[in-house]
C-alpha positions in Angstrom: 30.3 10.9 -3.2 31.7 11.2 -0.3 29.8 9.3 2.3 31.2 9.1 5.6 31.2 6.4 9.3 28.1 6.0 10.6 29.0 6.3 14.8 26.8 7.5 17.6 29.5 9.5 19.2 30.1 13.4 17.9 32.2 13.4 14.9 31.1 10.7 12.9 30.5 12.3 9.1 34.2 13.4 9.3 35.9 10.1 9.0 34.8 9.2 5.0 33.2 5.8 4.6 31.4 3.8 1.8 27.6 2.4 1.7 26.3 -0.2 1.2 25.2 -1.9 -2.2 22.2 -2.9 -1.8 21.6 0.4 0.7 18.8 2.4 -0.1 20.7 5.4 -1.3 22.5 2.7 -3.7 18.8 1.9 -5.5 18.8 6.2 -5.7 22.1 6.2 -7.6 20.3 3.5 -10.2 17.6 6.2 -11.1 18.2 7.4 -13.8 18.3 11.7 -14.5 15.7 13.1 -17.0 17.5 16.6 -16.3 19.7 17.9 -18.7 23.4 18.8 -17.9 23.4 22.6 -18.1 22.6 24.2 -14.9 22.2 20.8 -13.2 23.3 22.3 -9.0 22.6 19.1 -7.4 22.6 15.3 -8.7 19.5 13.0 -8.6 20.5 10.6 -5.8 21.1 14.0 -3.4 17.6 15.4 -3.8 15.9 11.9 -3.6 18.2 10.6 -0.2 17.9 14.4 1.6 13.7 14.2 1.0 13.4 10.3 2.2 15.7 11.4 5.3 13.7 14.8 5.6 10.5 12.3 6.1 12.2 9.8 8.3 12.6 13.4 10.3 8.5 14.3 10.4 8.8 16.7 7.4 6.5 16.2 4.3 5.6 19.8 2.0 8.9 20.4 -0.1 9.1 24.0 2.1 9.4 21.6 4.9 11.8 19.0 3.9 14.3 21.9 2.3 14.5 23.9 5.5 14.7 20.4 7.9 17.7 19.5 5.6 19.5 23.5 5.3 19.1 23.0 9.3 21.3 20.1 8.9 23.8 21.7 6.4 27.2 21.3 8.4 26.6 17.8 8.9 24.5 16.4 5.3 27.1 18.9 3.5 30.2 16.5 4.2 27.8 12.9 3.8 26.6 14.0 0.9 29.3 16.1 -1.4 26.9 18.4 -1.0 28.4 22.2 -2.1 27.6 25.2 0.2 24.1 26.5 -0.6 21.9 23.5 0.0 17.9 23.2 -2.1 15.9 25.4 -2.0 12.2 23.7 -2.3 11.3 24.9 -5.9 14.2 22.6 -6.8 12.6 19.3 -5.0 9.3 20.4 -6.7 11.1 20.9 -10.0 13.9 18.1 -9.6 11.2 14.9 -8.0 8.3 16.9 -10.7 10.8 16.8 -14.0 14.0 15.0 -12.7 12.9 11.1 -12.2 10.4 8.8 -14.3 7.2 8.5 -12.8 8.0 4.4 -12.8 11.6 4.2 -12.6 11.5 5.4 -8.9 8.3 3.0 -8.2 9.6 0.2 -9.6 13.1 1.3 -7.8 11.2 1.7 -4.4 9.6 -1.7 -4.6 12.5 -3.2 -5.8 14.0 -1.9 -2.9 11.1 -2.5 -0.2 11.4 -6.1 -1.2 14.9 -7.1 -0.3 14.4 -5.9 3.3 14.8 -9.2 5.3 12.0 -11.9 4.8 9.9 -9.1 2.9 7.3 -11.0 0.5 6.7 -14.0 2.5 2.9 -13.3 2.9 0.7 -14.5 0.1 -1.8 -11.4 -0.3 -2.0 -9.2 -2.0 -4.8 -6.3 -2.5 -5.2 -4.0 -5.0 -6.8 -0.8 -4.2 -6.8 2.9 -5.9 -6.0 6.3 -4.2 -6.8 10.1 -5.1 -4.7 12.3 -4.1 -7.2 15.0 -2.8 -3.7 18.5 -3.1 -4.0 17.6 -6.9 -7.2 18.7 -7.7 -7.7 21.9 -8.4 -10.2 24.4 -7.5 -13.6 23.4 -9.1 -12.8 19.7 -9.8 -13.4 17.0 -9.0 -11.0 14.9 -10.5 -6.5 14.4 -9.3 -4.5 12.1 -9.6 -5.7 9.0 -9.1 -3.2 5.9 -8.1 -4.0 2.1 -8.5 -1.5 0.2 -5.8 -1.3 -3.9 -5.3 0.3 -4.0 -1.9 0.7 -6.3 1.3 -1.2 -5.5 3.6 0.7 -7.7 6.0 4.3 -6.2 5.8 2.9 -2.6 4.8 4.8 -2.9 1.0 3.7 -1.3 -2.1 4.8 -4.0 -4.7 4.2 -1.4 -7.9 1.3 1.6 -8.3 0.2 2.8 -11.3 -1.9 6.0 -12.4 -5.5 5.7 -13.9 -7.8 8.3 -15.0 -10.2 7.8 -12.7 -11.7 5.1 -9.9 -13.2 4.1 -12.6 -10.6 3.5 -15.4 -9.5 0.7 -12.2 -10.9 -1.4 -14.2 -9.2 -0.9 -17.5 -5.9 -0.9 -15.1 -5.5 -3.6 -12.9 -4.7 -6.3 -15.7 -1.8 -4.2 -16.5 -1.4 -3.6 -12.9 -1.0 -7.0 -11.7 0.3 -7.9 -15.4 4.2 -6.9 -14.1 3.9 -9.2 -11.2 4.7 -12.8 -9.9 1.3 -14.0 -8.6 2.3 -17.6 -8.3 1.1 -18.9 -4.9 -0.6 -15.1 -4.2 -4.1 -14.4 -3.2 -5.5 -11.8 -5.0 -8.1 -9.3 -2.8 -9.7 -6.6 -4.1 -13.4 -5.1 -3.8 -16.3 -4.9 -6.2 -14.8 -2.5 -8.5 -12.4 -5.6 -9.5 -14.6 -8.3 -9.6 -14.1 -8.9 -13.5 -14.3 -12.5 -14.6 -10.8 -11.7 -18.0 -9.7 -10.1 -13.8 -9.8 -13.6 -12.5 -9.0 -15.6 -15.7 -5.5 -13.6 -15.8 -5.0 -14.6 -12.4 -5.7 -18.1 -12.2 -3.4 -18.7 -15.6 -0.7 -16.6 -13.3 -0.5 -19.5 -11.1 -2.4 -17.0 -8.0 -5.7 -17.6 -6.5 -8.3 -14.3 -5.9 -10.6 -13.2 -3.5 -13.8 -11.0 -5.4 -16.7 -8.6 -2.7 -19.6 -9.0 -4.7 -21.7 -5.3 -4.8 -24.3 -3.7 -7.0 -21.9 -3.3 -10.1 -22.5 -7.8 -10.8 -26.3 -6.9 -10.3 -27.3 -10.8 -11.6 -24.4 -12.7 -9.2 -25.1 -10.8 -6.1 -28.5 -12.4 -6.3 -27.5 -16.0 -7.3 -25.3 -15.9 -3.9 -28.0 -14.2 -1.6 -30.1 -16.1 -2.7 -27.7 -19.6 -2.3 -28.1 -18.1 1.6 -32.0 -16.9 2.5 -33.3 -19.1 4.6 -35.0 -22.1 3.1 -39.5 -22.5 2.9 -40.4 -26.3 3.3 -43.4 -27.7 2.4 -44.8 -30.2 4.9 -43.6 -33.7 3.7 -40.5 -32.7 2.2 -36.4 -32.1 3.9 -35.4 -29.0 3.9 -31.8 -29.3 1.2 -28.4 -30.1 2.3 -25.9 -28.2 2.6 -21.8 -27.6 3.3 -22.4 -24.2 5.0 -19.5 -23.5 7.4 -19.1 -20.9 9.5 -16.8 -18.8 11.2 -16.8 -15.9 14.2 -14.8 -12.8 15.2 -14.9 -10.2 18.3 -12.7 -7.5 18.0 -12.7 -4.2 20.4 -11.1 -1.7 19.6 -10.8 2.5 19.0 -15.0 2.6 20.6 -16.6 0.0 19.4 -16.5 -3.7 19.2 -17.0 -5.6 15.8 -18.5 -8.6 15.6 -18.3 -10.7 12.3 -19.7 -13.9 10.7 -18.3 -15.5 7.9 -20.8 -18.6 6.3 -18.9 -20.5 3.4 -19.9 -22.9 1.4 -19.1 -24.9 -1.8 -22.4 -25.8 -3.5 -22.8 -23.0 -5.9 -19.9 -24.4 -8.1 -21.6 -26.1 -10.1 -24.1 -23.5 -11.5 -22.2 -20.3 -11.2 -21.5 -18.7 -13.9 -18.0 -17.3 -13.0 -14.3 -19.1 -14.0 -12.1 -20.7 -11.4 -14.8 -20.2 -8.1 -14.1 -22.9 -5.9 -16.2 -21.2 -3.0 -18.9 -18.1 -2.1 -19.5 -17.0 1.3 -21.3 -14.8 3.5 -19.8 -11.9 5.7 -22.1 -10.5 8.4 -20.5 -7.4 10.5 -22.5 -5.8 14.3 -21.0 -3.0 15.1 -21.7 -1.2 18.7 -20.5 1.8 19.2 -20.1 1.8 22.9 -19.7 5.3 24.2 -23.4 5.8 23.0 -24.2 1.8 21.8 -25.7 2.7 18.4 -24.9 -0.7 16.9 -24.9 -1.2 12.5 -25.0 -3.6 10.1 -23.5 -4.6 7.3 -23.8 -7.9 5.2 -21.4 -8.3 2.1 -21.4 -11.4 -0.4 -17.9 -12.5 -1.5 -16.5 -15.7 -4.5 -13.1 -17.3 -4.6 -11.0 -20.0 -6.0 -9.7 -20.6 -2.9 -11.2 -24.5 -2.2 -13.3 -25.3 1.3 -9.8 -27.2 2.0 -7.3 -24.4 1.4 -9.2 -21.7 3.5 -11.5 -22.7 5.2 -14.1 -19.8 7.2 -11.5 -18.6 9.8 -8.7 -18.0 7.4 -11.1 -16.9 4.5 -12.3 -14.2 8.0 -8.6 -13.6 7.9 -7.6 -12.6 4.2 -10.5 -10.5 4.1 -10.1 -9.0 6.3 -6.4 -8.6 6.0 -7.7 -6.3 2.6 -10.1 -3.9 4.9 -6.8 -3.3 6.7 -5.4 -1.1 3.7 -7.4 2.0 4.8 -5.7 1.8 8.1 -2.6 0.5 6.2 -1.5 2.1 3.7 -4.6 5.4 3.0 -5.0 6.9 6.5 -0.3 6.8 7.5 -0.3 8.2 3.1 -2.6 10.6 4.2 -2.9 11.1 8.1 0.9 10.2 8.8 2.4 12.0 6.2 -0.5 14.6 4.9 -0.2 13.8 1.2 -3.3 15.1 1.0 -3.2 18.1 2.4 0.1 19.1 0.0 -0.7 20.9 -2.6 0.3 20.0 -6.0 0.0 20.9 -9.7 2.4 19.0 -11.1 1.4 15.5 -11.3 4.7 13.5 -12.0 6.1 15.0 -8.4 2.5 14.0 -6.8 2.9 10.1 -7.7 7.0 11.1 -6.9 6.4 12.4 -3.8 3.5 9.0 -3.4 6.5 6.6 -4.1 8.1 7.7 -1.4 5.6 8.1 1.3 5.1 3.6 0.1 8.7 3.3 0.7 8.6 5.3 4.8 5.1 3.1 5.2 7.4 0.3 4.2 10.3 1.5 6.4 8.4 2.1 9.3 5.9 -0.4 9.7 7.7 -3.3 9.4 5.7 -6.4 10.4 5.9 -7.4 14.5 6.8 -3.8 14.6 4.9 -2.2 17.5 6.0 1.7 17.4 3.6 3.1 15.1 4.2 5.0 12.3 4.1 8.7 13.8 6.6 7.3 16.6 9.0 6.2 14.4 9.0 9.0 12.4 9.8 10.9 16.2 12.6 8.3 16.7 14.3 9.3 13.3 14.5 12.9 13.6 15.8 12.4 16.8 18.5 10.3 16.4 20.1 11.3 12.3 22.9 8.6 12.8 20.1 6.6 12.9 18.9 8.1 9.9 21.1 8.2 7.9 21.9 4.0 9.4 18.5 3.5 7.6 19.9 4.7 4.2 23.8 3.3 3.9 23.5 0.4 5.1 22.7 -2.8 4.0 18.9 -3.8 5.4 19.4 -7.1 7.6 
C-alpha cells in the first residue's frame, strides 16, 4: 500500500509515508481475506479503511460510504494505492459481507481499541444484548441479535457474539465471558443473566458479579424483597437488628429530575441460596418530568459478590448506574447517531461486520472525558480529512 505524509497543509498527499505498526490501518492489514483471488480488484484493508473514514465523516449506509469515497478519489486514491475506479456500494456490501470473518473483525476491532492509551483500566463490564432491526425480514419478528461485553466508562466493546434471539443470551453469555480476562473485573447484567452457573464461572475466573433480580427468579426475588419489608413487631418485643446502609443521588437532566435510593445489606448471606453472594440491595428510583409533573416510581432488587467493604452503597449505586448507561452509551449511539437499525441488510454477516465497525467508531469517538458528543466529533472529521487519516494511520497516543 502506498501511504502519504499527513500534514494539514495542502499537498500533503504527494509526499509518502509509512503507517505506524499499531495503527488501525495495520490492524486491518492483518485481516485474512476470505475471497478468491479471481476478480478481486480491491484489497480487504482498503475497503475497511474507506468504510471507517466515511463513517468518521458521517456516512453509515453502503451507498453513502461509496459516494463519500468517490467524491474524494483524487486524494484517497494515491494514499491507498487504489485504481482510478473506486468501489461502488455493492462492492462494500459484498466485501464486508463475505470477505472477512465476523469473529476475526470483532477481535481486531477489540484488540485495537484495547491498546488505546489508558484503555481497559475501568473494572465494570456490562453484558447486554441488542437486536439489529434492519435485519428483520418483512413479516418476521426476529433478526440478528448480538450480545456484547462493554466497558461503560470507556465506550469500548470488548467482544460481541451473535445469538439466535434474546432468550439464547443465557447460553451465549458463558461463552462470551470465557474469552475475557475477568481478574479484578466486575460483571453486571440484567435479570436475564442472573444465573447461578454464570455466577460460579465469574468467581472462578477471578471476577465479581452484580445481578438484577426480577420475575425470572421468583423465589430469589421474593426472599430479597421480604428482607427489606418493614418489620411488624409485637408489643414487648424489639425489632431485629439490621445492618442496612443507604446511599442517595439526585440528578436533573433531559427534562427530568431523578432521585435514586439504594439500601444494601449483608444479613442475607447465610440463608440466601446463591453462590458467592455477599450483599443484596434494593434500589428505588423516583423520576419527575419537569414539564408535566408526572411522577414515576420503580423498585429494583439485586445481589452481588462484592462485600460491603469492597462496594459500600455509594459505590454500588454508581456501578448500577453505569450499567444502565449502556443504553445511551452504546445502543443509542449505534441506533441514532450511526443509524444502525435504519440500515436494511439481508446478509447477516454484513450486518454483524457493520456493527463491529460501529463499535469501533463509538470506541474511537467517545473516549473518557471527551467533552464533545459523537455527532459533533463526526462533523469535525467530516470537515478535516487529514485528522481522520491520522486517526486511521497513526498509532494512538
